[in-house]
C-alpha positions in Angstrom: 28.7 9.9 15.3 25.6 10.9 16.5 23.0 13.3 15.6 19.3 14.0 16.0 16.6 16.0 13.7 18.6 17.2 10.8 22.0 17.6 12.5 24.6 15.2 12.1 27.1 15.2 14.9 30.5 14.2 15.0 33.1 13.9 18.2 36.7 12.6 18.5 38.8 12.4 21.5 42.6 13.6 20.7 45.3 13.1 23.0 48.2 14.9 22.4 51.8 14.4 23.3 55.0 16.7 22.2 58.4 16.9 23.2 59.7 20.2 24.8 63.2 21.6 25.0 64.8 24.4 27.2 61.7 24.9 29.1 62.3 28.4 30.6 66.1 27.4 30.8 65.4 25.3 33.6 64.4 22.0 32.0 66.5 20.7 29.3 63.8 18.5 27.8 60.3 17.3 28.6 57.2 15.5 27.1 54.3 17.6 27.5 50.9 15.7 27.3 47.1 17.0 26.7 43.6 15.9 25.8 41.0 17.3 23.6 37.7 16.8 22.2 36.9 17.6 18.2 33.6 18.3 17.6 31.9 18.9 14.1 28.3 19.3 12.9 27.3 18.8 9.5 23.9 20.0 7.9 23.5 18.4 4.7 21.2 19.2 1.6 20.6 18.1 -2.0 20.0 20.4 -4.9 18.0 19.9 -8.1 20.7 18.3 -9.7 21.0 15.4 -6.8 24.5 17.1 -5.8 24.9 16.5 -1.9 26.1 20.1 -0.1 27.0 20.3 3.6 27.3 23.2 6.1 30.0 22.1 8.3 30.8 23.7 11.8 33.8 22.6 13.6 35.7 23.1 16.8 37.5 21.5 19.7 37.9 22.2 23.5 40.7 21.5 26.0 40.0 18.5 28.6 43.5 19.1 29.7 45.5 21.7 28.1 48.8 20.7 26.8 51.6 21.3 29.3 54.4 20.0 32.0 54.3 19.9 35.4 57.3 21.6 36.9 58.0 21.8 40.7 54.2 21.5 41.1 53.1 23.6 38.9 51.4 23.5 35.3 53.1 25.0 32.6 50.8 25.1 29.1 51.8 25.1 25.6 48.5 25.5 24.2 49.0 28.6 22.4 51.5 27.1 20.5 49.7 23.9 19.7 46.2 25.4 18.8 47.3 26.5 15.3 48.5 22.9 14.4 45.2 21.3 15.9 43.1 24.0 14.0 44.9 22.9 10.9 44.1 19.4 11.5 40.3 20.2 12.1 40.5 22.2 8.7 41.7 19.5 6.8 39.1 17.0 8.3 36.1 19.5 8.0 37.2 19.9 4.1 37.0 16.0 3.9 33.6 15.5 5.1 31.5 17.1 1.6 33.7 14.1 0.0 32.9 11.8 2.2 29.0 12.7 2.0 29.5 12.6 -1.8 30.9 9.0 -1.5 27.7 7.7 -0.5 26.5 8.0 -4.0 23.3 9.1 -3.3 21.9 9.7 -6.9 23.1 6.1 -7.8 21.0 4.6 -5.3 18.3 6.9 -6.0 18.4 6.1 -9.8 18.1 2.3 -8.9 15.2 2.7 -6.5 13.7 5.1 -9.2 14.0 2.4 -12.0 12.1 -0.2 -9.9 9.4 2.0 -9.7 8.3 1.4 -13.3 6.8 -2.1 -12.9 3.5 -4.0 -12.4 3.0 -6.0 -9.0 0.2 -8.8 -9.1 -2.4 -7.7 -6.4 -4.6 -11.2 -6.6 -5.2 -14.1 -9.0 -8.7 -14.8 -9.1 -9.3 -12.5 -10.6 -5.7 -11.8 -12.0 -5.2 -8.2 -10.9 -1.8 -6.1 -11.4 -1.3 -2.9 -10.1 1.4 -0.6 -12.2 2.8 2.8 -11.5 4.7 5.1 -13.7 6.6 7.5 -11.5 6.4 11.2 -12.7 8.4 13.1 -10.5 10.1 13.0 -7.0 10.2 15.5 -4.1 12.3 15.7 -1.3 11.6 17.1 2.3 14.9 16.7 4.0 16.3 13.8 6.3 16.3 12.9 9.7 19.1 11.7 11.9 17.8 8.9 14.6 18.5 5.6 15.8 22.0 5.5 14.4 20.9 6.2 10.8 19.8 8.8 8.4 16.8 8.4 6.7 16.1 10.9 3.7 12.5 11.6 2.8 11.4 11.4 -0.6 8.0 11.1 -2.5 7.7 10.1 -5.9 4.5 11.1 -7.8 3.0 9.2 -10.8 0.1 7.3 -12.2 -1.4 4.2 -10.8 -3.5 1.7 -13.2 -5.4 -1.4 -12.3 -5.4 -4.0 -15.0 -7.5 -7.5 -15.1 -6.2 -10.5 -16.7 -2.5 -11.1 -18.3 0.2 -9.0 -16.8 0.3 -5.6 -18.3 3.7 -4.5 -20.0 6.1 -2.6 -17.7 6.2 1.2 -18.5 9.4 2.3 -20.0 11.8 3.8 -17.6 12.8 7.3 -17.9 16.3 8.9 -16.2 15.8 10.2 -12.6 14.1 13.6 -13.1 15.5 16.7 -11.3 14.5 17.2 -7.8 11.2 19.0 -7.0 10.9 20.8 -3.7 7.0 20.6 -3.7 5.8 17.3 -2.8 2.8 15.6 -3.7 0.5 14.5 -1.1 1.2 11.2 0.7 -0.2 7.8 -0.2 -1.6 6.2 -3.5 -5.1 4.7 -4.8 -6.0 1.9 -6.9 -8.6 -0.3 -7.7 -8.9 -3.9 -6.1 -11.4 -6.3 -7.6 -13.3 -8.9 -5.6 -15.1 -11.5 -7.8 -18.3 -13.4 -6.5 -19.3 -16.5 -8.6 -22.9 -16.9 -9.9 -22.7 -20.5 -8.5 -22.6 -19.2 -5.1 -25.6 -17.2 -5.5 -27.6 -19.9 -7.4 -26.9 -22.4 -4.5 -27.8 -20.0 -2.0 -31.4 -19.2 -4.0 -31.9 -22.9 -4.8 -31.2 -23.6 -0.9 -34.0 -20.8 -0.1 -36.6 -22.1 -2.5 -36.1 -25.6 -1.2 -35.2 -26.9 -4.6 -36.9 -30.4 -5.6 -39.2 -30.2 -2.7 -43.1 -30.1 -3.4 -44.7 -27.3 -1.8 -48.3 -25.9 -1.7 -49.1 -22.4 -2.0 -52.2 -20.3 -2.4 -52.0 -18.3 -5.6 -54.4 -15.2 -5.9 -57.2 -16.1 -8.6 -56.2 -19.6 -8.9 -56.2 -21.3 -5.4 -54.3 -24.1 -4.1 -50.7 -24.9 -6.1 -48.1 -27.7 -5.6 -45.2 -25.9 -6.7 -41.9 -27.5 -7.1 -38.9 -25.3 -7.7 -35.8 -26.6 -9.7 -32.9 -24.9 -11.2 -31.9 -21.4 -10.6 -29.5 -19.5 -13.3 -28.0 -16.4 -12.8 -25.9 -14.4 -15.7 -25.2 -10.9 -16.6 -27.7 -8.6 -18.4 -27.6 -5.4 -19.5 -26.8 -2.2 -17.6 -24.6 -4.0 -15.2 -27.8 -5.9 -13.7 -28.5 -9.5 -12.9 -30.7 -11.9 -14.9 -32.2 -14.8 -12.6 -33.9 -17.4 -14.3 -36.2 -19.9 -12.0 -37.6 -23.3 -13.3 -40.8 -24.1 -11.9 -43.3 -26.9 -12.0 -46.9 -26.1 -10.9 -49.8 -28.3 -10.5 -53.1 -26.3 -9.8 -55.5 -28.3 -7.6 -58.2 -27.4 -9.7 -57.0 -27.8 -13.2 -56.5 -30.9 -15.2 -52.9 -29.9 -16.4 -49.7 -28.9 -14.6 -47.2 -26.2 -16.2 -43.4 -26.4 -16.2 -41.2 -23.5 -17.3 -38.5 -20.9 -16.7 -39.5 -17.4 -15.4 -36.8 -14.7 -15.7 -36.3 -12.1 -13.4 -34.0 -9.2 -13.4 -32.3 -7.4 -10.3 -29.9 -4.3 -10.0 -27.0 -5.4 -7.1 -26.2 -2.8 -4.5 -23.6 -2.8 -1.7 -23.7 -2.1 2.0 -20.0 -1.3 3.0 -20.5 -1.5 6.9 -21.7 -5.1 6.7 -19.7 -5.9 3.6 -23.1 -7.3 1.6 -23.7 -7.1 -1.8 -27.9 -7.4 -2.3 -30.8 -6.6 -4.3 -33.5 -4.2 -3.6 -36.2 -5.3 -6.3 -36.8 -8.4 -8.4 -38.7 -7.5 -11.5 -40.2 -10.1 -13.9 -38.5 -9.6 -17.2 -40.9 -10.7 -19.7 -44.7 -9.8 -19.8 -47.0 -11.9 -22.0 -50.9 -13.0 -22.2 -50.1 -16.7 -21.8 -52.0 -18.4 -19.2 -49.2 -20.7 -18.2 -46.8 -17.8 -17.9 -49.0 -15.8 -16.0 -49.6 -18.6 -13.4 -45.7 -19.2 -12.9 -45.2 -15.4 -12.7 -47.9 -15.4 -9.9 -46.1 -18.1 -7.9 -42.9 -16.1 -8.1 -44.7 -12.7 -7.5 -45.9 -14.1 -4.1 -44.5 -12.2 -1.1 -43.2 -15.5 0.8 -41.6 -16.7 -2.4 -40.2 -13.2 -3.4 -38.8 -12.7 0.2 -37.1 -16.2 0.0 -35.3 -15.3 -3.1 -34.3 -11.7 -2.4 -33.0 -12.8 0.8 -31.0 -15.8 -0.7 -29.7 -13.1 -3.2 -27.4 -11.8 -0.8 -23.3 -12.1 -0.9 -21.4 -11.8 2.3 -18.1 -10.5 1.1 -16.1 -10.2 4.3 -14.2 -13.4 3.7 -13.1 -12.2 0.0 -12.6 -8.7 1.4 -10.2 -9.9 3.9 -8.3 -12.5 1.5 -8.2 -9.6 -1.3 -6.4 -7.0 1.3 -4.1 -9.8 2.6 -3.1 -10.7 -0.6 -2.3 -6.8 -1.8 -0.7 -6.0 1.4 1.7 -9.2 0.6 2.3 -7.9 -2.8 3.0 -4.4 -1.4 6.0 -6.2 0.9 8.8 -7.9 -1.0 12.2 -8.0 -1.9 12.9 -6.2 -5.0 16.8 -6.6 -5.0 19.4 -7.5 -2.4 19.5 -4.2 -0.8 16.0 -2.9 -1.9 12.7 -3.6 -0.4 9.3 -2.6 -1.0 7.1 -1.8 2.2 3.4 -0.8 2.1 0.1 -1.0 3.8 -3.3 -0.8 2.8 -4.9 1.9 5.2 -8.8 2.0 3.8 -10.6 0.2 1.3 -14.3 0.5 0.4 -16.6 -1.2 -2.4 -17.4 1.8 -4.7 -19.3 -0.2 -7.4 -20.5 -3.6 -7.7 -21.1 -4.7 -11.5 -22.6 -8.1 -13.1 -19.9 -9.7 -15.2 -19.8 -12.7 -17.5 -17.8 -14.5 -14.8 -19.6 -13.3 -11.6 -20.5 -10.0 -9.5 -17.7 -7.8 -9.7 -17.0 -6.0 -6.7 -14.6 -2.9 -7.2 -12.6 -1.9 -3.9 -11.5 1.6 -3.9 -8.3 1.2 -1.9 -5.9 3.7 -0.5 -2.5 3.1 1.1 1.1 3.9 1.6 4.2 2.3 0.2 8.0 3.0 0.7 11.2 1.9 -0.9 13.9 1.2 1.6 17.5 0.0 1.5 18.6 -2.7 3.9 16.1 -5.6 4.8 13.0 -4.3 7.0 12.7 -5.3 10.8 10.3 -8.2 11.2 
């Protein structure tokens, strides 16, 4: 058996031996021999009810026409044997559809179809799940290569991403009728990457040189001794960040020092090329006529301080990005049953949104990829 493209080829050598009697009144009995090649080609198809059909052509040719050698001459009997050979080929030809049907294609595909109604875990921090609900399945034929027949089918359905506990599996439905119009290849889903606020807080405190007394020249005030302390970051309205900086200020020409926390707000943005989340602008969140507040706000408004803080509010998510894709790729390559394997690959991922959440900075990866269900363990 061999084949290529959409043609399955079968070849069988046949050696034929018959006993002959009364050959031309000269030879009372003789054993006649010959050899032939029987060939058959099959082109299979599947109808909308998953019934396999096959168009089969079969024929044979003699390598050595059956006969006997008498006095140096070859006497052949092919015309006598041909009807019997063709009768045998006919039986063989009629048996092929039953052999194709014995592959139980619909049963195997029903098993794969049922496995599609499930949720798989993409990541654990945050816990994210991908759920696929198949809706239809199409068939584009098969290919014979490398000693195997590979059917090409494609399921169309809905992909959903869930955060938190595992969602319930969708209720399986029976394998639908086969569609001839295939959906576009590939799938799409969202993959979350979470940046904890403490990472940004530590970066901001380092940039401001937390706990170290520094001197700044503040407009309309003069020299001010400043010590930056805790930086606190949390979610505020409209997906923005609230950034609180605790400051102790001691003006040189004043008899008092001031201590308090000034709150700023910022909207995060994404640079996909560098895979960095940052902020464009830091704005004082509160306005007041209080003199102490104005002094502390003026310190944070100094360009040198503002630039330090803005520079620290950058989150390089290259490592998180790589880890998230590695985990997702691992989730898309697994053993479903002893004979059924899921093989998949993410082909592209772009952060299309960044939102401040209670747990941290949420980066939403828009992911596209391919996946396949295969019988037999994939080659490593």
